[in-house]
C-alpha positions, 0 to 999 in steps of 0.5 A: 815556661817562657811566659812564666819567666817573662811574668816573673821578670816583669814582676821583679822589675816592677817591684824594683822600680817601685822600691827605688821610686819610693826610696827617692820620694822619701829622700825628696820628702826629707830634702824639702824638709831640710831646705825649708824646715825652719821656715815652715816651723816659723810660718806655722807658729806665727800663723797660729798666733795670728789667729788670736793675735788681736785678741791677745793684744786687746787682752794684754793692753785693754786701755789702748784698744777698748772703750766704754760702749755707753755712748754712740760714735760722734760724726765722722767729721768731728772724729777726723777733725779732732785727730788732725788738730791733735796730731797735726797730720792728715788722716789717710785711713779710718777703720771703724769697728762693728764691736762697740767696745773696740776703739777705732784705728786710723792711719796718718799721712806720716805713716803713724797709726792712732787708736781713737775712742769714737765716742769722744775723739780721744786718742788712746794710743799712737803707734807704729803698726809693726810694733804691735803684737799683731803687726810684728807677728804678721811681719814675721809671717809674711816677710820675715821682718826684713826690709831693705833700704828701698822699703822692699821686702824681698823675703816675701818670695822666700816665704812663698817658696816655703809655703809651696814646699809645704804644699809639696810635702803634704802631697809627697807624704800623701803619696807615701801613704797611698803607695804601699798596701794596707793603707787603711790599717795604717790610719789607726792610732794606738795610744799605748804604743811606744813614743816613736811609733805613736808619733809616726802614727800621728804624723801619718794619720793627721797628714792624710786626714788634713791634707786638703785643708793644709794644701788650701791654706798653703795655696791661699798664703801664696796667693797674697804674694804670687797673685798672678800665678795663683789667680790663673789656677783659680780661673782654671779650676772655676772655668771663669775669670776673676773680675777686675774691680772698676775704679772711677776716673780721677776728678777734675779738681784737687781734693787732697787739701780741700775740706772733705765732706765726709758726713755727706759722703758717708750718708750717700755711701750707706744709701747705696748699700743700706745692708752693708757694714762699713770696713774702712774709709780711704781719704784722698791723698793726691789730686783727683782722688775720691773718698773710698768706702770699703764695705761688706755686703750680705753674702760676702766673705770679707769686705770687697764692695766699694763706694766712691764719693766726691770729697767736696760735695759727697756725691756718689762717683762710683760703686762696686757690689762684690756680692754679685761677682762671678764664681772665680771672683768669689773664690778668689775673694774668699782666700783671706777668710779661709787662710785665717779660719774666720768664716764659721765661728769660734770653733772653726778658728780653734780647729784652724789653730790646731791645723796651723800648728801641724806643719811645725809638728810634721817638721819636728817629728820628721827630723826626729824619725830621721835622727832615730834611723841614722843615729841609733 
């Protein structure tokens, strides 16, 4: 009889603790949404827009971003000299395009950007980067547009906090699904159910099935700001260290104001990685700097390989093949392409668009459920 009473008491205490724990987890789920809900909605919508922002920008203003593809690009030296002659500014960065119907982009040393036709060196558009649809949306997504007098963006940390809250919300929501019984039955969606029940089923089912990609997208977003902490996580999971990209020693002469042997440099860079595609060209701004060619080798998710040359004579001064990096480095480098869903074609991009909108859906429906419970 005594053992029966002890078992009954133990069962009662276990159920009581489980009920209290579930209650507090639900309250935590709600509290996190109340603190960062609006910011999560903002990140969700702007993240979804960024997937197609450049396509939208090109479609709305084709005269500024597209060209006729009947001719071949001019030599790099001709394009650079034409830009500098017309603008009166030095070119800091040149961004070629693999698509022959897209204009190239360049950055001048006064911070201004230009869209240029590489077949004629004609400037199609001069602009501030963050005044474009893509740049404006990215500024909201990454630092909520705010920039102080020292050109610092302090709200980047709050954006990362919101991404961390989203990650925790997904984990807590998954726990709330796992804890009760009949969890498999609760993954059914009844299309003829009442609106509130249907929304609750979608809230649960989508959260469970897409928990892993949502967690990884939130984590990869934090990695752009909290690099040290997230890099340690990657290194722990992969049991290896993220390689630090080597940088060549500064040159002994000042190449920032001298004539730049860009054509020779480009030919030598291509000879180092003949199967790579050119992503960006960085021109020397200060004394002792090299020309940097950022390239994408076969096997890379994004352009992380580099070739450096001497600006005066075009000789190779160093190179780095990121396609041969270790596992931790490959995973770390994959974060950008994974975050934007640009690694497996248009269908995956569309799926990523739907996933990007889910945090807004979860937040709005979560508030809806809370209001229905408390304000009937």
